[in-house]
C-alpha positions in Angstrom: 31.5 3.2 64.1 28.0 4.4 63.4 26.7 4.6 59.8 25.4 8.3 60.7 29.4 9.5 61.4 30.3 7.7 57.9 27.5 9.7 56.3 28.6 12.9 57.8 32.4 12.4 56.6 31.0 11.8 53.0 28.7 14.7 53.3 31.3 16.9 54.6 33.9 15.9 52.0 31.4 16.4 49.1 30.8 19.9 50.6 34.6 20.8 50.6 34.8 19.5 47.0 37.5 16.7 48.5 38.1 13.4 46.3 36.8 10.3 48.0 35.4 7.0 47.0 32.9 5.0 48.9 31.8 1.4 47.9 30.4 -2.1 49.0 31.2 -5.4 47.3 28.6 -7.6 46.3 26.7 -9.6 48.9 28.3 -7.7 51.4 27.0 -5.3 54.5 30.1 -3.4 54.9 30.7 -0.3 53.4 34.3 1.2 53.0 35.3 5.1 52.5 38.6 6.5 51.2 38.6 10.2 51.9 41.3 11.9 50.4 42.7 14.7 52.7 43.6 17.2 49.6 42.4 17.6 46.0 45.5 16.5 44.1 44.6 14.5 41.0 46.6 11.0 41.4 46.8 8.7 38.4 48.0 4.9 37.9 49.5 2.7 35.3 51.1 0.3 37.4 48.1 -0.1 40.6 51.1 -0.3 43.1 48.9 2.0 45.3 46.5 0.6 47.6 43.3 2.5 46.9 40.4 2.7 44.7 40.9 3.4 40.9 38.2 4.6 38.4 38.9 4.0 34.4 37.4 5.5 31.4 36.0 3.5 28.3 38.6 5.1 26.6 41.4 3.7 28.7 45.0 3.9 27.7 46.6 1.8 30.6 46.2 4.9 33.0 43.5 5.1 35.8 42.6 7.8 38.1 43.3 6.5 41.7 42.4 7.8 45.3 45.4 6.2 47.2 44.8 5.2 50.9 48.1 6.7 52.0 46.8 10.1 51.2 43.4 9.5 52.8 41.2 8.9 56.0 40.1 5.2 55.6 36.7 4.2 57.1 34.5 1.1 57.0 31.1 0.5 58.7 28.8 -2.4 58.9 25.3 -1.6 58.1 21.6 -2.6 58.3 19.3 -0.9 55.9 16.0 -1.9 54.9 15.5 -2.0 51.0 13.3 0.8 50.0 10.1 -0.3 48.2 10.4 -0.8 44.4 7.8 0.7 42.2 8.0 1.1 38.5 9.0 4.5 37.8 7.6 6.5 34.7 10.3 7.7 32.9 9.2 9.5 29.9 10.7 9.0 26.5 10.5 11.4 23.7 10.4 10.4 19.8 13.7 12.0 19.1 15.6 9.8 21.4 13.5 6.7 20.4 14.2 7.3 16.7 17.8 8.6 17.3 18.5 5.0 19.1 16.6 2.6 16.5 18.9 4.7 13.8 21.9 3.8 15.8 20.8 0.1 16.4 20.2 -0.1 12.6 23.5 1.3 11.6 25.2 -1.3 13.8 23.0 -4.1 12.1 24.2 -2.9 8.8 28.1 -3.2 9.8 27.4 -6.7 11.3 25.6 -8.0 8.2 28.4 -6.7 6.2 30.5 -9.0 8.2 32.7 -6.6 9.6 31.8 -7.4 13.2 30.2 -10.0 15.3 28.5 -7.8 17.9 28.5 -3.8 18.4 27.5 -2.4 22.0 25.5 0.6 21.3 24.5 3.1 24.2 22.7 6.3 24.9 22.6 8.5 27.8 19.4 9.6 29.5 19.2 13.3 31.5 16.7 13.3 34.4 16.0 16.8 36.3 16.1 16.1 39.9 13.8 18.3 42.6 16.9 18.1 44.8 20.0 16.0 45.6 20.9 14.4 48.7 24.3 12.5 48.5 23.6 10.5 52.2 19.9 9.6 50.8 21.8 8.6 47.5 23.9 6.1 49.4 21.3 4.7 51.9 19.0 4.1 49.0 22.0 2.3 46.8 23.4 0.0 49.0 20.2 -2.1 49.8 18.6 -1.6 46.7 21.2 -4.0 44.9 22.8 -6.3 47.4 24.5 -8.6 44.7 26.3 -5.7 42.7 29.5 -3.5 43.3 28.1 -0.3 45.0 29.9 2.7 44.6 29.9 6.6 45.2 33.0 8.4 43.4 33.6 11.9 43.6 36.9 13.9 42.5 36.5 17.6 40.9 38.2 16.5 37.8 35.7 13.8 37.2 32.3 15.0 39.1 30.1 12.6 41.0 29.6 9.2 39.6 27.3 6.2 41.2 26.7 2.8 40.1 25.5 -0.9 40.9 27.5 -3.0 38.7 27.0 -6.7 38.0 29.7 -7.6 36.2 33.0 -8.4 37.5 36.0 -7.3 35.0 38.8 -9.0 37.5 39.3 -10.2 40.9 42.7 -11.5 42.1 44.1 -13.4 45.1 47.6 -13.9 44.8 47.7 -15.8 41.2 44.4 -17.0 41.3 41.9 -14.9 39.1 37.9 -14.9 38.6 36.5 -12.9 35.8 32.7 -13.4 34.2 31.0 -12.9 30.8 27.5 -11.4 31.0 25.3 -11.0 28.2 21.2 -10.9 27.6 18.8 -9.0 29.3 15.4 -10.1 31.0 13.3 -7.9 32.9 11.6 -9.9 36.1 8.1 -8.9 37.1 8.2 -8.4 40.6 4.7 -9.8 40.8 5.3 -13.3 39.7 9.3 -13.8 40.2 9.3 -15.7 36.7 12.2 -17.4 35.2 13.9 -16.1 31.8 13.5 -18.1 28.8 16.6 -17.3 26.7 16.5 -16.9 23.1 19.0 -18.4 20.8 20.1 -14.9 19.9 20.6 -14.2 23.5 22.7 -17.6 24.2 25.0 -17.0 21.2 25.6 -13.4 22.2 26.5 -15.0 25.6 28.6 -17.2 24.0 30.5 -14.7 21.7 31.5 -12.7 24.9 32.8 -16.0 26.7 35.0 -17.0 24.0 36.4 -13.4 23.4 37.4 -13.1 27.3 38.8 -16.6 27.1 40.8 -15.7 24.1 42.0 -12.3 25.6 43.4 -14.3 28.8 45.6 -17.1 27.1 48.7 -14.6 27.2 48.4 -13.7 30.7 47.3 -17.1 32.3 48.5 -20.5 32.7 45.0 -22.2 33.8 41.7 -21.2 32.6 38.5 -22.8 33.4 34.8 -21.9 32.0 31.5 -22.6 34.1 28.6 -23.7 32.9 26.0 -20.6 31.6 23.6 -19.8 34.4 20.7 -17.1 34.9 22.1 -14.3 37.0 19.6 -11.7 38.8 20.7 -8.1 39.2 17.8 -6.2 40.8 15.0 -6.2 38.3 16.8 -7.6 35.6 18.4 -11.0 34.8 21.3 -12.0 32.5 23.2 -15.0 31.4 26.4 -15.3 33.3 29.4 -17.7 32.8 32.4 -17.5 35.5 35.8 -17.7 34.2 38.5 -18.7 36.9 42.4 -19.9 36.5 45.6 -19.0 37.6 47.8 -16.2 36.2 51.1 -16.5 34.8 53.8 -15.6 37.3 55.7 -12.8 36.6 54.0 -11.8 33.5 50.4 -11.0 34.6 50.6 -7.7 36.5 47.0 -5.6 37.1 48.4 -3.6 34.3 48.7 -6.4 31.5 45.4 -8.1 32.6 43.3 -5.2 32.5 44.7 -4.3 29.1 44.0 -7.7 28.0 40.4 -7.6 29.3 39.3 -4.0 28.6 37.0 -3.2 26.8 35.2 -6.5 27.3 32.7 -7.6 24.3 29.9 -7.0 26.8 30.6 -3.0 26.9 32.2 -2.9 23.3 31.8 -5.8 20.9 33.6 -8.2 18.7 36.1 -7.6 17.3 37.0 -5.1 19.5 38.8 -2.8 17.0 35.7 -2.6 14.6 33.3 -2.0 17.3 35.2 0.6 19.2 35.7 2.3 15.8 31.8 2.4 15.4 31.2 3.4 18.7 33.6 6.4 18.4 32.0 7.5 15.0 28.4 7.1 15.8 27.7 7.5 19.5 26.8 11.4 19.7 27.9 11.8 23.4 31.4 10.5 25.1 31.0 7.5 27.4 33.5 9.0 29.9 33.8 6.6 32.9 30.7 4.6 31.7 32.0 1.1 30.6 35.1 1.5 31.9 36.1 0.0 35.4 36.3 0.8 38.9 37.4 -0.8 42.5 39.5 -1.4 45.1 43.2 -2.5 44.3 45.8 -3.8 46.6 49.0 -5.0 45.0 51.2 -5.5 48.1 48.4 -8.4 49.1 48.1 -9.1 45.4 44.3 -8.9 46.0 41.9 -6.5 43.6 38.2 -6.2 43.0 37.2 -4.5 39.8 33.9 -4.2 38.1 33.1 -2.7 34.7 31.0 0.6 35.3 27.5 -0.4 34.3 24.0 0.7 35.7 25.7 3.9 36.7 25.2 7.9 36.1 26.9 10.9 36.6 25.2 13.8 38.5 26.1 17.6 38.0 24.0 19.9 40.3 20.3 18.5 40.1 21.0 17.0 36.7 21.1 13.3 36.5 22.9 11.4 33.4 21.9 7.8 33.2 23.9 5.7 30.9 22.4 2.4 29.2 23.1 0.1 26.3 22.8 -3.2 24.8 24.9 -5.5 22.6 23.6 -6.0 18.9 24.2 -8.9 16.9 23.0 -9.9 13.5 19.6 -11.1 15.2 18.6 -8.0 17.1 15.2 -6.3 16.6 15.6 -2.3 17.1 12.4 -2.1 19.0 13.6 -4.8 21.2 16.9 -3.0 21.8 15.2 0.0 22.5 13.1 -1.4 25.2 15.9 -3.2 26.7 17.4 0.2 27.2 14.7 1.8 28.9 14.3 -1.2 31.4 17.9 -0.9 32.2 16.9 3.1 33.4 14.9 1.6 36.2 18.4 0.6 38.1 19.7 4.2 38.7 16.1 5.6 38.5 15.1 3.5 41.9 18.0 5.2 43.5 16.9 8.7 42.5 13.1 8.1 43.0 12.5 10.3 46.1 14.4 13.0 44.5 12.8 13.1 41.0 
């Protein structure tokens, strides 16, 4: 199959307002499409259907699903040259700046009262597009971030979501599993390809995430192995990454129980999760929706799944793009640096949209 035919199918589905999910796994040059034949809304709590799921941040063991048995399934190998990356001048106003500084300071006060170790705070940035072309969106997204999980999801109930996530929530193959902890952000300058020098604050934040994930997995695993931390590059940003692998308990560890144990991770919520989530609900002035939820293909028949945290993502409504960015706040956080981190993260989806801005 040619990529042009695949794109025509996606464009046609979008025009008819029919649900679909298009995705490419990290380090893969194959793109998959699951194009639902009707506009029925499917949900799952058991993940028994083979298909693609999308779950919100406010996850209560139910996710949206585009099942393969209700869809036309397509795949095609692609060869696309990555478009040239140049820094986008994304304007920020003082109101946005002060609001985020205020949010970070509130999180710092909560942490310094010893109510939490870490709180992840996020913001939404709206960009106006001169036009929108979903085919161009996909052909820019795929080659720009080859090490990420790249996806475009559409359903009349959710609207259009698109992302390039660097973070695995869960991969399973039979009883073996893989997950990761990701923290810290360093902007890589393209002209010199420099290596990050991680601060004590970033290293400590990464360890918090790793420890919390390992603890949450205790009830559903029989073996857990934790790698050494390393630097992981995702586009123009670098992060500290630790891989966590092991064996799931036979009969006890279903996708339902594991996702409930892992989500929300400290990388998107904080620790303790209950306190951090309550703070987010009270102080963030918008609904996260599917941002910091999770998405990916599932196949319980073959006991195989690849779920990714929905980071570096956006929602598109007509010619308005809503970009979501955030950062983890700990006792050592500097509000201005946290603001700059979110500003730098806007570049990820901004680069995908560049010709349309």
